[in-house]
N, C-alpha and C positions, 0 to 999 in steps of 0.2 A: 709320667710314661708307665712306671711299673705299677701304678695304682690302676691304671686304664686296663692293663693287661691282668690285673689281679680280678678286677671287676668283670672283665670278660670271662676268666677261668671260672668263677664262682658262678656266673650267668650259665655256662656250658654244663657244671655240675648239677646245678638245679634243675636245668631242663632234663638232664640224663636221669636225676631221681625222679622228676615227675613222670617222664616216659616209664620208668620202672614200675612206679607206684600204679599207674594207670593200666599197664599191659602186662605186667608180670605176676601182679596179685589179684587173687579171687575175692569173690565176696566175703568168703570167711577167712581171709587174711592169709591164707597159704599161698606159697609163691609156686606158680606155674612155669611152665617153658615159654620161653618167648614166642608170640603169636606169628611173628614174621620168619621163624626159622623155615629154611626150604627143605623140602624133602630130601635133598641130597646130603643134608648134614652141614650146610652152610649157616653162617650167622647173619643177623640183620645189619644193612650197611651203617645204620645209625650206630650199632654197637661197635663196628669195626672202626668207624670214623673217629669215635670217642676214644677207644684204645689207642689208635694211631696218635691222636693228640696228646694222650696222656703219656705214652711212650716217648715221643719225640718233642716234648713240650719246650725243652731248652732250645732245642735245634730250631724249632717253628718261631721262638721269640727272637732268636738272633736273626732268623730269615725276614721276619717282620721288621725289625730295626733297619736291616739293609734295605728292604723294599722301600721303606719310609725315607731313609736317607736319599735313595735314588730319586724319589720323589720330589724332595725338597731341592735336590741338586737340579732337576730338570726345571722346576719352578723358579729357581734362582738365575740358572741360564737364561729363561724367558724374559725375566725381567732385567737382565742385564742387556739382553739385545733390544729391548723396548727403550731403555736408558741410552745406548748407543744411537739409536735411532731418532730420540728426542734430541740428543745433542748434535746429531748432524743437522737436523732440521733448524735447530735454534742457530747454528753456524751460518747456514745458509740465509736466515732471515736477518742475522745480524750484518752478514755481508751485503745484502740488498739495502738494508738501511743506510750502512756507511755510504755505499754508492750514491744513494739519493742524497745524503748531506754533502758528498764531494760535489754533485752537480749542482746543488743549491749554492754552496759556497764559491763554486767556480762562476756561476751566474752573477753572484753578488760582486766578486772581484772584478768581472768584466765591466758591470755597470758603475762601480766606483771609478775604475779606470777611464771610463767614457766620461763621466761627470768631472773627473780631474782634467782630461784633455779639453773638454768644454771651457772649463773655467782657465786653463792656460791660453785657450784661443781667445776668450773674452779679454783676459789681462794683456794679450799681446795686441789686440783690436785697440783696447783704450790707450796703449801706448803709442800705437801709430797714430790715432786721431788726436793725441796730445801733441805729437811731433808735427802732423799735418796742420794743426791750428797754430803752432808756433811758426811753422813754415809761412802758413798764410799770413800770420800777422807780420812777420818780416816783409814778406812780398806787398802786403798791403800798405805797410809804413813806406816802402820804396815807391809804390805807386801814388801814395799820398803825397810824397814829397815831390814827386815828378809833376802831379796835378797843381800843387802850390807854386812851384816855378812857372808851369805854364800859365797859370792863372795871374802871378805878378807879371809875367812878361806880356800878357794880355792888357793888364790895367795899365802898365808903363806905357805902352804904344798907344792906348787910348787917350790917356791923359798928357801926353807929351805934344 
């Protein structure tokens, strides 16, 4: 930072010296009065500005540092606000993604529950069909036994 201010200070001195060389020296090398001196006895604005800068150089440097510090603070505040905005946006996006995954998982759980219910119903139906077959076979055996008795009775009557 000091180097930058030193360069600016040297630059100002060079400009001042060039201005003096061009406007204050005559062709024969003698110094003349400033061309921009007002008739009321005032001095040139540039000379006044340079004298002011030279007189209050330390104060102006401190003011420049304070001004740069304030600019940096403003930039940092703006960056912080952008970061907060991004953080809030990311939070919203993450919330939406989480809600989406919750819906998908809930749908999958419901489908799995339905499949389990279907499997349970199929198992119950197979158990019922096995019981029915067993009951039918018992009934069929009774009917077959009755048919045999009837057949035997018919044969005995016929052959007797």
